[in-house]
C-alpha positions, 0 to 999 in steps of 0.5 A: 500500500505504501510505495517509497519514491526515493527521488521524490523523498530526497528532493523533498528532504532537501527542500524541507531541510532549508529555512524559508527565505522569502514569503509564501509560494508563487501564485500558480502553486497557491492555485493548487489549493482546492484543486489537486490539493484540498483547501488545507494543502493535503493531496485531494485524491485517494491512493491507488489501492483505494484504501485512502479515499478522496477528500470530498469536503469532510464533515462540515455539518452533523450527519443527516440522520443524527439528532444533534444540537450544539453541546451534545456528544457528537454521534459517531457517523461511522458507528456501523463500520466493522473492524477490517483487521487487527494488528498484533505483535504476531502479525505486525511484520505483515504491516511493517511499511505502514506502522509508525515507530510509535506503534512498532515500539508499543506492539513489541513492548506489550506483545500480549495486550497491545493491538490496533483495530483498523477500520475503513478510512474516512477523511472527515476533517473540515474547516469553515469556507472563510478559513479556507479563503484565508488559508490561500492568502496565507500560502501567498504571504506567510514566512518563517523569520530567520532561525525559524523562531517567528512567523510573518504574513499569516493570520487565523488559518493554516500558515503554510498549506504548502510547506517548504520547510520542516519548521513550517509543518510544525507551525501548522500544528502549533497554529491549527484552527480551533476557532477564536474563543473556547472553553473545555473541561478534561480529565487526566490520569497516570495509573500505577503499574497496578492500575491505580490512579487519581483522576485529575479534572481541569477546566481550561480555556483559550483566547486564540488571538491568532484566530481573532476575526478582527485581525488582518495580519499576525503583526497586529497581535503584539507577538502573542498567538494565544492566551491560555488558562488551566484551572485544576478543580479536582482532586481537592488537594490540587484544586485551585492551582491555576496556570496562565500562559501568554504564548509568544510567536517570535521567541527572539522578541520574547519568551513565553510568559507564564504565571501560577497561582497556588492556593496554599500561598495565595500568591501568583508568581512568574513561572519561567519553568513552564517551558521546554523539558520541565515536567508538565503540569499534572503529568506525574513527571511522565511528560515534558511541558513542550509535549502537551498537545503533542508539541508546543512552544519554542522550536529553537533547541532543535534542528528540524528536518523532513524525513518523508511522507507515507501512509500509516495506521494512526488514530482517526475519527475517535467518536466512539472512544469519546462517548459519555457512556464510556467510563474512565475506568474502561479507558484507564486500565492497568498494563502499561497502556489504555484499553486498546479495544477503544481507539479506532485506527485508519490508514492515513497519510502523514508527513514525518518530521525529525528534530535533533537536539542542537549541540549548543542547547540542552533537553532531556530528549535528544531526538524526537519524531512526529507523524503529522496528518495533513488534512488538519496538520495534527501531530498524531504520533511521536517518539522521543529519545533520551540522551543515550539515543534510546527510545524512551517515550511515545505519544498518541493523539485521538482526533475527531471532527467537531462538525459544528465548527467545523474543526478537527482536534483531539479528544484525548492523548496518551504518553507512554513511558517505556522505562517506567512501564506507565502512561499518562492519559489526558484531555479526555472529555467523556464525563465532562461538559462538551467543548464550547467553541463559541465562548463569547464571554471570554475577554482579555481582562480574564488573562491577567495575574490578578484575574487568576488569583480570583479564579483560584480561590477555593 
């Protein structure tokens, strides 16, 4: 199903390893969008084998037979699809060309319990027509600044639908379309080897300045791409801890700004350690800060290169996994990984990006690899190596299309620590209120140190 084209891969690698020097792509290249490329920049046609379909618009509204209103759980439009086959440690060699490093490592580490249930592929990702129009303008105008630490010429939508460097691919992931103002409540757990865990519940919200419909260019954003609040509300001993982030665009002009409110001290303090390889909030030490959401923050500690493109079995259309009737105890099970009866895998195209630690910097991960799905520019799999060059941690994200927006985002993510034999599961929403993508009540005044002090009072 996956035929390697060495000439194309080599040419792309040379192109994508370079730093962009000029803004945008030529007009005749941008005109490919919504033609042989879909409006996000992915190949519109399916594959020759017919196992990946043509993109025909995705899910831009609820399924015709679904009784759905905003705020409900999203009915699974593919609930009647049967499992086509299951990949296990016993038969994984048969599918080797289409397995990510993440899947291979998990199958080898947990040969008796880890598996991939593979279903028919559906290309459901979609975005609003107005965002498609902006995406095409971004294709003409966007550019990464010298060193790759900043961005110019883009706004609101995918910055580089036709990317020419590995860093541009990662900018697409970091600035993926999520609408302007949204609120969410999610659950996280880090089970012991025996399966015991304490459920952590977080209310978070984001003012996605980059998606502000009143802005016409990224230069209007005062170097802030988003403002984010995470308020831990359970368990009781952690309740009231609040994190505030102002995410900067150009790291040369200013690092990420972060503050933490602690109910124990009743003080707000600056938190410059909420960055890079410092342990992530509520992660039990199993995830770095810059691994939240698969990758976030500055890219300046790594050299970024393009490895290739291929077709891989990765999580997709995770509606069934996110339903309210699926209890957390059914997901967060003992054994080193979540319940693998629940995730849905499909054959999916991906761009593979590699990051190697620069000689003049430090990070606990010497090398990282990312599998990026181009219909929405989401990182779905990662692998992370320690400073001995040994594979250490793996990540997997579970996406679905929120067709009321529409936007394609994750409904959960996992980090697997091969050394500890444990995992971290977070951003699961099964028992929580539905994500609100139209939180018009949010305003700039909420995203200040004084505001989070009031928010954190128990």
